[in-house]
C-alpha positions as CSV (number, residue, x, y, z in Angstrom):
1,X,36.7,101.4,89.1
2,X,34.6,99.3,91.5
3,X,31.7,97.2,90.3
4,X,29.0,95.2,92.0
5,X,28.5,91.8,90.3
6,X,25.2,90.3,91.4
7,X,23.7,86.8,90.9
8,X,19.9,86.4,91.5
9,X,17.9,83.4,92.5
10,X,14.6,82.2,93.9
11,X,13.7,80.1,96.9
12,X,13.3,77.2,94.4
13,X,17.0,77.5,93.6
14,X,17.9,77.0,97.2
15,X,15.3,74.2,97.6
16,X,16.9,72.5,94.6
17,X,20.4,72.7,96.2
18,X,18.8,71.0,99.2
19,X,17.4,68.2,97.1
20,X,13.8,69.4,96.4
21,X,13.2,69.8,92.7
22,X,10.5,72.0,91.0
23,X,10.0,72.8,87.3
24,X,13.1,74.5,86.0
25,X,15.0,73.8,89.2
26,X,16.2,70.1,89.2
27,X,17.6,68.8,92.5
28,X,21.3,69.1,92.9
29,X,23.3,65.9,93.5
30,X,26.3,65.9,95.7
31,X,28.4,66.0,92.5
32,X,26.5,69.0,91.3
33,X,27.0,70.9,94.6
34,X,30.7,69.9,94.5
35,X,31.1,71.2,91.0
36,X,29.4,74.5,91.9
37,X,31.5,75.0,95.0
38,X,34.7,74.1,93.2
39,X,33.9,76.6,90.4
40,X,33.1,79.4,92.9
41,X,36.3,78.7,94.9
42,X,38.4,78.8,91.7
43,X,36.8,82.0,90.6
44,X,37.3,83.6,94.0
45,X,40.9,82.5,94.2
46,X,41.6,83.9,90.7
47,X,40.0,87.2,91.6
48,X,42.0,87.4,94.9
49,X,45.2,86.6,93.1
50,X,44.6,89.3,90.4
51,X,43.9,91.8,93.2
52,X,40.4,92.5,91.8
53,X,38.4,90.9,94.6
54,X,37.3,93.5,97.2
55,X,34.6,91.3,98.7
56,X,32.2,88.5,97.7
57,X,29.5,86.6,99.6
58,X,26.7,84.1,99.0
59,X,23.5,84.9,100.8
60,X,21.1,82.6,102.7
61,X,17.8,81.5,101.2
62,X,15.1,84.1,100.8
63,X,12.8,82.4,103.4
64,X,15.4,83.6,106.0
65,X,15.0,87.2,105.0
66,X,13.5,90.0,107.1
67,X,11.6,92.6,105.3
68,X,10.9,96.1,106.6
69,X,8.0,98.0,105.0
70,X,5.9,101.0,105.9
71,X,2.7,100.4,107.8
72,X,-0.5,102.4,107.2
73,X,0.6,104.8,110.0
74,X,4.0,105.3,108.3
75,X,5.9,103.3,111.0
76,X,8.1,100.4,110.0
77,X,6.6,97.0,109.9
78,X,8.8,93.9,110.2
79,X,7.9,90.7,108.5
80,X,9.4,87.4,107.3
81,X,9.9,86.7,103.6
82,X,9.9,87.0,100.7
83,X,8.4,83.6,100.1
84,X,6.8,84.0,96.7
85,X,8.2,81.6,94.0
86,X,8.0,84.4,91.4
87,X,10.3,86.8,93.4
88,X,13.9,86.8,92.4
89,X,16.3,88.0,95.1
90,X,19.9,88.7,95.4
91,X,21.6,85.3,95.9
92,X,25.2,86.4,96.0
93,X,27.6,89.2,95.0
94,X,31.1,90.3,94.4
95,X,32.6,93.8,94.8
96,X,35.3,93.9,92.2
97,X,37.9,96.6,91.4
98,X,38.6,96.2,87.7
99,X,40.5,98.3,85.2
100,X,37.7,98.4,82.7
101,X,34.1,97.6,82.0
102,X,35.4,95.0,79.5
103,X,37.3,93.2,82.3
104,X,34.3,93.1,84.7
105,X,32.1,91.9,81.8
106,X,34.6,89.1,81.2
107,X,34.4,88.1,84.8
108,X,30.6,88.3,84.8
109,X,30.4,86.0,81.8
110,X,32.6,83.5,83.7
111,X,30.1,83.7,86.7
112,X,27.3,83.0,84.3
113,X,29.0,79.7,83.4
114,X,28.8,78.3,86.9
115,X,27.8,74.6,86.7
116,X,24.2,73.5,87.6
117,X,22.1,70.4,86.9
118,X,20.9,69.9,83.4
119,X,17.5,71.6,82.9
120,X,18.2,74.4,85.4
121,X,17.0,77.9,84.7
122,X,20.2,80.0,84.7
123,X,19.7,83.4,86.4
124,X,21.1,86.6,85.0
125,X,24.3,88.1,86.2
126,X,24.0,91.8,86.7
127,X,26.9,94.3,86.8
128,X,26.6,97.8,88.1
129,X,29.3,100.4,88.6
130,X,29.6,101.5,92.2
131,X,29.2,105.3,92.5
132,X,32.2,107.1,93.9
133,X,31.9,110.2,96.0
134,X,32.9,113.3,94.1
135,X,36.3,114.7,94.7
136,X,36.4,117.5,97.2
137,X,37.1,120.9,95.7
């Protein structure tokens, strides 16, 4: 079965990775960034070797997002954002093909252990099964 494993973050997380701390989001040192990237590379390599990795990507910071909403006349309105510090957004994801929910949960627990500076707020890792089209009769 295929699963979407998602990691969430805030603009403050991206700012911290770029050296700007805020409460709960201490600045990353070069060593912190190196540890994070090494961890992710090892995880991705292990998932590729096991044949479970379908795709995985990290996403750019939320301030680079484009948001489409409905205007008062029902037509789409394009805006920048989201900028709010309280908004969590999808920071990265993996599409995995795993034999069981137990296996994908094991992987998600590993994702949760990604290194970060001491005092960091650790975001949740969310796993959702990917719906498959029903078999044709």
